[in-house]
C-alpha positions in Angstrom: 55.7 0.4 -63.9 57.0 -2.9 -65.2 55.8 -6.0 -63.7 56.9 -6.3 -60.1 59.4 -8.5 -58.5 57.6 -8.3 -55.0 53.9 -7.5 -54.2 53.3 -6.4 -50.6 49.9 -6.5 -49.0 49.3 -4.3 -46.4 50.4 -0.6 -45.4 51.2 -1.0 -41.8 54.7 -0.8 -40.4 55.9 -4.2 -41.3 54.3 -4.1 -45.3 56.0 -0.6 -45.3 59.2 -1.5 -44.1 59.8 -4.5 -46.1 58.9 -2.5 -49.5 61.3 0.0 -48.3 64.1 -2.5 -48.1 63.3 -4.3 -51.1 63.2 -0.9 -53.5 66.5 0.1 -51.6 67.9 -3.0 -53.2 66.6 -2.4 -56.5 63.5 -4.4 -56.4 60.5 -3.3 -58.6 57.9 -3.2 -55.5 54.0 -2.7 -55.8 52.8 -2.1 -52.3 48.7 -2.8 -52.0 47.0 -1.1 -49.0 43.1 -1.7 -49.9 41.9 1.0 -46.9 44.7 3.4 -46.4 48.3 3.6 -45.0 48.3 3.3 -41.3 44.7 2.0 -41.4 45.6 -0.4 -38.5 47.6 -0.3 -35.3 50.4 1.4 -37.4 48.3 4.5 -37.6 48.5 5.0 -33.8 49.8 7.8 -31.8 51.9 6.7 -29.1 55.1 5.8 -30.8 57.3 4.7 -27.8 60.5 2.8 -28.9 61.9 1.4 -25.6 64.4 -1.5 -25.2 64.1 -4.7 -23.7 65.8 -4.0 -20.0 69.5 -4.5 -19.9 69.9 -8.0 -18.1 69.5 -11.9 -18.9 71.0 -10.8 -22.6 69.9 -13.1 -25.4 69.9 -12.9 -29.3 66.4 -11.1 -29.3 67.5 -8.5 -27.0 70.6 -7.9 -29.2 68.8 -7.7 -32.2 66.1 -5.2 -30.9 69.4 -3.2 -29.5 70.8 -3.2 -32.9 67.6 -1.6 -34.5 67.4 0.9 -31.9 70.9 2.2 -32.3 70.5 2.3 -36.1 67.0 3.6 -35.9 68.3 7.3 -36.1 70.0 6.9 -39.5 67.2 5.2 -41.0 64.5 7.4 -40.3 66.6 10.2 -41.6 67.5 8.3 -44.9 63.5 7.9 -45.0 62.6 11.5 -44.4 65.3 12.9 -46.7 64.0 10.6 -49.4 60.4 11.2 -49.3 59.8 14.7 -47.5 58.0 13.6 -45.0 59.2 14.1 -41.4 58.2 10.9 -39.0 59.0 12.9 -36.0 61.8 10.6 -34.8 64.1 11.7 -31.7 66.0 9.8 -29.5 65.4 11.7 -26.4 65.5 8.9 -23.8 62.9 7.8 -21.0 62.3 8.1 -17.4 60.9 5.8 -14.7 60.4 6.4 -11.1 62.2 4.3 -8.4 59.8 3.2 -5.9 61.8 2.2 -2.9 65.3 0.7 -2.1 64.5 -2.8 -3.8 64.0 -0.7 -7.1 67.1 1.2 -6.8 69.2 -2.1 -6.3 67.4 -3.2 -9.5 67.9 -0.3 -11.5 71.7 -0.4 -10.3 72.2 -4.0 -11.5 70.6 -2.9 -15.0 73.2 -0.1 -15.2 75.7 -2.4 -15.3 74.1 -4.6 -17.7 73.5 -1.9 -20.1 77.1 -0.8 -19.8 78.2 -4.7 -20.7 75.7 -5.0 -23.4 74.7 -1.3 -24.9 78.4 -1.3 -26.2 78.9 2.4 -25.2 76.0 3.6 -27.4 73.5 4.6 -24.7 73.2 4.3 -20.9 70.8 3.3 -18.0 71.5 5.2 -14.9 70.0 6.9 -11.6 69.5 10.5 -11.8 67.7 13.1 -9.0 64.0 13.8 -9.8 65.1 17.5 -9.2 66.8 17.3 -12.6 63.8 17.5 -14.8 61.8 19.9 -12.9 58.1 19.9 -13.1 58.2 17.4 -15.8 59.7 14.7 -13.4 56.9 12.3 -12.1 56.5 11.7 -8.4 59.3 9.5 -7.3 59.4 8.1 -3.7 62.9 7.8 -3.6 63.7 11.1 -5.2 65.3 9.1 -8.0 64.5 8.4 -11.6 65.8 5.9 -14.0 66.8 7.5 -17.2 67.8 5.5 -20.3 69.4 7.4 -23.6 68.3 4.5 -25.8 64.6 4.7 -26.0 63.4 7.0 -28.8 60.2 8.4 -30.1 58.3 9.3 -33.2 54.7 9.7 -34.7 53.5 6.0 -35.8 51.0 7.9 -38.2 53.4 10.2 -39.3 56.1 7.3 -39.9 53.9 5.6 -42.1 53.1 8.4 -44.5 56.9 8.9 -44.5 57.8 5.3 -45.8 54.7 5.8 -48.4 56.3 9.2 -49.4 59.9 7.7 -49.7 58.4 4.3 -51.6 56.7 6.6 -54.2 59.9 9.0 -54.3 61.9 6.1 -54.9 59.6 4.4 -58.0 57.7 2.0 -55.8 54.0 1.9 -56.9 51.8 2.5 -53.8 48.0 1.5 -54.2 46.1 2.8 -51.5 41.9 2.1 -51.3 41.6 -0.6 -53.7 43.2 -3.9 -54.7 45.3 -4.9 -57.6 46.9 -7.8 -59.2 49.8 -9.7 -57.3 52.7 -9.9 -59.0 55.9 -11.8 -58.4 56.8 -13.0 -54.7 54.0 -11.9 -52.3 54.4 -10.7 -48.9 51.4 -10.6 -46.5 51.6 -8.0 -44.0 48.1 -8.0 -43.2 47.9 -7.1 -39.6 45.7 -8.7 -36.7 43.0 -9.8 -39.0 45.6 -11.9 -41.3 47.2 -13.3 -38.3 43.8 -14.5 -36.8 43.3 -16.3 -40.3 46.7 -17.5 -40.9 47.1 -21.2 -39.4 49.6 -24.1 -39.3 49.0 -27.9 -39.9 47.4 -28.1 -36.7 44.4 -25.7 -37.4 45.1 -23.1 -34.7 45.2 -19.5 -35.2 48.7 -17.9 -35.8 47.6 -15.4 -33.3 45.3 -12.9 -32.0 44.2 -9.3 -31.6 44.9 -7.0 -28.9 43.1 -3.7 -28.8 44.5 -0.8 -27.3 43.0 2.7 -26.5 45.2 5.9 -26.4 44.7 9.5 -26.2 46.8 12.9 -27.6 46.9 15.8 -25.5 47.5 19.4 -26.4 50.8 19.7 -24.3 53.9 20.7 -25.5 57.0 18.8 -24.1 58.5 18.0 -27.3 62.2 18.4 -26.0 61.5 16.2 -22.8 62.3 12.4 -22.3 58.9 10.4 -22.7 57.9 8.6 -19.4 57.0 5.1 -18.4 54.9 5.0 -15.2 53.0 2.1 -14.0 52.6 0.6 -17.3 51.7 3.9 -18.7 53.5 5.3 -21.8 53.8 9.1 -21.8 55.3 10.2 -25.0 55.9 14.0 -26.0 55.8 14.5 -29.9 57.6 16.9 -32.1 54.6 18.8 -33.2 53.7 19.6 -29.6 51.3 17.1 -28.8 51.8 14.4 -26.1 50.6 10.7 -26.3 49.2 8.6 -23.7 48.7 4.9 -24.2 47.6 2.4 -23.8 45.1 -0.1 -22.9 45.5 -3.8 -23.4 42.3 -5.5 -24.2 41.8 -9.4 -25.3 38.3 -9.2 -25.4 36.6 -6.5 -27.5 33.4 -5.8 -29.6 34.4 -2.7 -31.3 38.0 -2.6 -32.7 38.1 1.2 -33.2 35.7 2.7 -30.8 37.3 4.3 -27.5 35.3 3.7 -24.0 35.8 4.4 -20.3 39.0 2.5 -20.2 40.6 5.3 -21.9 39.0 7.9 -19.6 40.4 5.8 -16.8 44.1 5.6 -18.6 43.9 9.4 -19.1 43.2 10.0 -15.5 46.0 7.8 -14.5 48.5 9.6 -16.6 47.4 13.1 -15.1 48.0 11.7 -11.5 51.5 10.1 -12.6 52.4 13.4 -14.4 51.0 16.5 -12.9 52.1 18.5 -15.4 49.5 17.1 -18.0 46.7 18.4 -15.5 44.4 20.3 -17.4 46.0 19.7 -20.9 43.0 19.4 -23.9 42.7 16.1 -25.3 42.7 16.5 -29.1 42.2 13.1 -30.4 41.1 9.6 -28.6 42.2 6.7 -30.5 41.6 2.9 -30.6 43.3 -0.1 -32.8 44.0 -3.6 -32.6 47.9 -4.7 -32.5 48.6 -8.2 -33.7 50.1 -10.8 -31.4 51.4 -13.9 -32.5 51.2 -17.0 -30.2 54.9 -16.6 -29.4 54.8 -12.8 -28.9 57.8 -12.5 -31.2 57.3 -11.1 -35.2 56.3 -13.8 -37.3 58.2 -14.3 -40.7 59.0 -16.8 -43.2 57.1 -18.6 -46.0 53.2 -18.9 -45.7 52.4 -23.0 -45.1 50.7 -24.3 -48.3 51.2 -21.1 -50.5 54.1 -21.3 -52.7 55.6 -17.8 -53.3 53.4 -16.0 -50.4 55.2 -14.8 -47.1 54.5 -13.6 -44.1 55.3 -10.6 -41.9 53.2 -9.9 -39.1 53.0 -10.0 -35.4 54.6 -7.0 -34.3 53.1 -6.7 -31.0 53.9 -3.4 -29.3 57.8 -3.6 -30.6 56.7 -3.6 -34.7 58.4 0.2 -35.2 61.4 -0.8 -32.9 61.8 -4.0 -34.9 60.7 -3.0 -38.3 64.2 -2.6 -39.9 65.6 -6.0 -39.0 62.4 -7.7 -40.0 62.4 -6.4 -43.4 66.1 -7.1 -43.6 65.8 -10.6 -42.4 62.7 -11.2 -45.1 63.8 -9.5 -48.1 67.0 -11.5 -47.4 64.9 -14.3 -48.0 62.6 -13.6 -50.6 64.8 -11.8 -53.1 68.4 -13.6 -52.2 67.4 -16.5 -50.9 69.5 -16.0 -47.5 67.9 -17.5 -44.5 68.9 -15.6 -41.1 65.3 -15.9 -39.7 66.0 -16.7 -36.1 63.6 -20.3 -35.2 61.6 -18.0 -32.8 60.4 -16.1 -35.6 60.0 -18.3 -38.3 56.7 -19.4 -39.6 58.5 -22.9 -40.2 59.0 -23.4 -37.1 56.1 -21.5 -34.9 53.2 -23.1 -37.3 53.5 -26.5 -36.7 
């Protein structure tokens, strides 16, 4: 291909999404992933695209809502272009209602959803009997159902984006290095985040390890569950994912241990339908968490022509579309709409 207008370093969800957005706008793009697509946390197995609670509304929640509402069309375009199905479906999510206080809070949030979700999704109380054996134990006999939550298979989503990029004429380099051409976007995951510092010398963030499991249980047409901090996500391929742990201290980024055994046992207790389902994969990876907990976007301090797209802790797949749009606006078109809470020029001081 001709000399690229943009080089993206990193084949995780932020790097792939920035490359896709730039390619869609007609830029010549080179993406370099020195290991493999989805080698970091973006190659995981859980894939819960869940909204913030519809209360105490703010611009960050609005941005995430807009991204979730538009995600179906975005992933369908990617699948159509590259021919790889990311496993996306917006089937909603169930949560148990523990007591009267939780019921009152859920009702207040239902009112918030009616105000803020613009009729595009709902948050409501439903009887647990409506979901038969899939329903988690609920002391009140009620569940919260929100219709905004979606699922995809992260690993397949990364492959779908890579296939779409190649089909659209972008250069995707995997397993080796290559020359940097044009502007450079560094989307290098937790290792890049830890190495990134501002004028104070403090690291921009840290890595948080997560462990997850994939079970041979087919609930592909049912909503996902969120119970006592555990995500249970049925996938389109007839598997069900369980995740995840959250570990600040770890010695082996890619190894699973007894913490995952505990997580699996907890999920089986909370969702009896999973009892006896065979574990077909155990996974561990490290997610990039910026100090602000928000995505980190903008120019790299002290390195002209380099930009950062990192820190999508737990919300990377949900926020990939607006992150890519804002960064490509800045890098290719000089339009700056990055919120201060995300902006490297404000955060890395």
